[in-house]
N, C-alpha and C positions, 0 to 999 in steps of 0.2 A: 486422382479422382476429385471431382469438385465437391465442395461442402454443400450439404443439403440446405442450410440456412446459416445465418450469422453465428448462431450458437455453436455450430460445428466447425467454425473457423478459429475458435479460441484455442490458445496454447501453441506449442511448438515454437516458442520464442528462442532467439539465438543466445548462446552462451559465448561471451567474447573475452579473450584474454586482455589484460592491461599491462603490457610489458614495460611501458614507460613509467608507470606509477607503482609497480611492484617493488617493495624494498628488497635489498640483497638477501638471498636465502629463502624468499617467499614468492609465491605466484598468486596474483589476484585475478579473478574472473568476475565478469558482470553479467547477470541474467537480465536481458533487456526486455522487460515486460511492457514497455512502450510499444512493442511490435504487435500487441493484441489489437483486435479490430477497432475498439474505441480508444486505444492508446494507453491502457493501463493494466496493471495486475488484477484490477477489480472485475475485468471481463470474466475471469475464471470463476470468481465468487458469485457474480450475478447469474451466470449460466447454471451453476449448481443450486443456488437458492431457489430459482424459479422452477427448475426441474424437480427438486424435492417437494416443493409446494404442490405441483401438479400431480405428482405420484400419490401424495397424501390426500388429494381431493380438496385442498384448501384454496386452490385457484381453478377458475373455469372462465369460459368466455364472458367478457364483461366485468370481470373482477376489478376491484380497485386496490392498488398497492401503495403502501406508505413506507418510507425509509428515511432515517436520519443519516446524513452523509455530508462530508466536506467537499463533495463534488464527483470524484471518480466513480464511486459505487453508484451514484445516481445516474451518471451518464451511461454506465454499463447496463444498469437495470433498464434504462430507457430504451436502449438498443434491443435488448432481449424482449421487453414487454410490447414494444410498438407493433411488430408483425403478429403478435398473438392477441392484440386487441385489449390489453390490460391498461387501464388508466393509472398513471403514476403520479404521486405527490411526493416531493422531496423536501425535507427540512434541512436547510443549510445555514451555517453561521453567516451573519450578514457581512463578514469580511472575506468571504470566498471570492476568488478571482473572477473577473468579469467574463473571461473566456468560458468558464464552466457554466455560468448562468446563461450565456448566449446559447451554448450547446444544448443545455437542458430545455430551454425555450423552443429551440428548433425541433426537438423531439416531442413537443407538446406537453411537457411536464409542468404541473402546477408547483410553484416554488413558495415555500413558507420560510421566512427568515427567523433565526434564533439570535439571541444577544451575542455580539462578537466577543465580549469579555468572558463568556462561559465556554468558549471553544467548542470542540465537538461534544463535550459533555452536555452543553446547553441544547444542542440539536437532539441528543438522545432524550433529554427531559421533555422538550416540547413534543416530540413525536410520540412518546409514551402517553402524554396527556391527551393528544388527539386520538390515539388508538383507543384509549379508555372511554372516550366520549362517543365513539362511532364504531359499533361492533361490525359494521360492514367493511371496514378497512382491514386489509391483511398486511401486517408488518413482518417481513422476513427477518428483520433485526439481525444483521450480520454479526453484531457483537455477541449474540447468544445462540446463534444457529449453528449446529454441528456441521451443516453443509459447507460452511465457510472453511474451516480447517480441512474438511474432507476433500475439497477442491485441490488443495495444495498437497495433501497426502497422495492423492490419486493421479495428479498431473504434474505439478511443478517439481516435486522431488524426484519422481521417476525420470523426468526429462533431464534433470541435472545429473543424476546417477548414470544415465545412458551416455551422456556426453563426457562426463568426468568421473569414472568409477572410483578413483582414488581421492576424491574430495576429502579434505581434512577438517574443514570448518565452514559454517554458514553464518553470514551476518545479514540481518534484516531489521528494518525499522519496526518499533513496537507501536502498532496502531490498534487494530481490532484484536491482534494476536493470532489471526488465522494463518498467516504465512509461517510464523515461528512455530506454532503448535503443529500444524499439519505436516509441513516439510520436516520439522524437527523430529517428530515421531517416526516418520519414514526413514530418516537418516540414522536415527538411533537403532532402529531394527536392522538396518543394513550393516552398521558398524557402531557399536556403543562408544567407540573412541572419537567419533566425529563430534566436534565442539560446536555448540549453538550459542550465538551471541546476539543479544537484543540491543539495538541503538535506541536510546531513550533520551528525550529532551531534558534539559535542566528544569528543575521545579519552577513552575509558573511561566515557562517559555512556550508560547503558542505557535512559534514558527514551525513550518512544514507539517503541522497537523498530526505529529506523532504524539505519543501519550506517556506521561510520567505517572505510573500507577500509584505512586505515593500521594497523588492529589485526591484520591478517594474513590475513583471508579475503576474497578478491575474488570475488564471484559470477561464475561462468563466463559467464552471459548478459550481463553488463554490458559494453557497448561504450563505453569512455571517450572514444573519438574523436568521439562526437557531443556531448560536453559542452563547454560554453564556460566552465564554472566549477563548482567544488565549494565550497560556502559553508557554514561551520560555524555552528551555532546551538545555544545551550544550553537546558537544560530550562526555566529561568525565562522566557526570551523566548518559547519555544513555548507555555507555559501562558498567559502574558499575551496573546499574539495570539489564542489560542483563546477566551479570555474576552471580549476586545474584539470578536471576530467575533459573538458572541452579543448583546452589548449594542448594538453599532453597526449590525449588519446583520440581526439576528434569526436567525442560523444557528448551530445547535448541532452542533458537530463534535468529532471526536477530536483529541487533542493532536498527532498527527502532521500534521494539517491546519494547526495553529498553527505548527508548525515550518516548513512550506513557506511559509506566509503571511508569517512573520517574515523569511524570506529574500527573498521577493518584494518586501517593503517596502524592504529594503536595496538591491536592484538598481534601484529607482526613483531613479536617480542618473545625470545626464548623462555621468558618467565610465564608466558601464556600458551604459546604454541611452539613446537619444535621446528627448527629450520627445515626447509623442504616442504612445509605444509602448503597445500593448495586451498585457497580460500575463495568461496563464492559469495558475492554480494548481490542481493536482490535489488534491482533498480525498478521501483514501482511504475515510473512513467517518464516520458520525455519532458522537455522544458517548454514546449510550445503553448501550453495552457497557462503559462505564467508570465508571458512577455509583457502584459499590461501592468504588472506589479512593480516593474523597475528593478527586479532582482539581477538582471543581466546588463544593466546600464553601465557604461564606463564610469570610472571614478573610484573614490576611496571605498574599498570593500567594507571596512568597519563601519563607515557612515551609512552605507546602503543597508547593511545588516541591522543597524540600529533603527533605521527608518522602516524596516519591514517587521518589526518586533510584534506586530499584531496581525500578521497575515498568515492565514492557514494554507497549507500546501498539499496535504495528502488526501 
């Protein structure tokens, strides 16, 4: 049956085994969210954010939408808002990749830049200031909107459980907290023994746009009670895992995928998970939006990682 519109085409992404990268005694699987219509997991969130606002009467024809984002949420919102006639403004850190800016411009989005050094927290700050100054702007605010984790509770997690009923652990990057909270809650209801791990950047590391909550901003939607561990991963390990994924499994993914995959490899340890555990890693997007950054260029990986130390990914 054909989808009614683009919002109806979201989800149903493949779950793919990683036989070459799975350590002995463990099975790794990758949930390929890059197969959503605009190429990222944020399509799920955007569809839910806009639908919830419409149901509540906060959005109507001609409404103006504002959202802080490091790219993917903005692109997803743009695709959902465009056919509905909603004008969209996105606040992006000024070091967001060029591909994302081009895509947003193509959708007719107004782009406001926030300081690179403040990361995604800076985008949140600027957007909040703009919303306070203009009451006609509606900000879905994915960081604090329950529709964000609800999208993963109602779609992402059930899809994984349908494809892999005996999943034993989930690993996802800690960004807004929506995936970990929503999918984590659904998994714990299904089986309280399923382990939920957050891939978290080292303190002060801006690469791949994930979030270290020790830096001060804890997303309101994040429910830390569902987490069995927050595991740090640095830029170099994330980049190496991303490249290994391409050469070993033929999957071209963004560096935030590499971050989660690096953590998944670390938890394949009898001290954390029993042998035989099946582990699902959420891949937020593919690598095509990052080609201009040099992340995939040939050469010394450590040097490339160092050169990308101020680039946002997620």
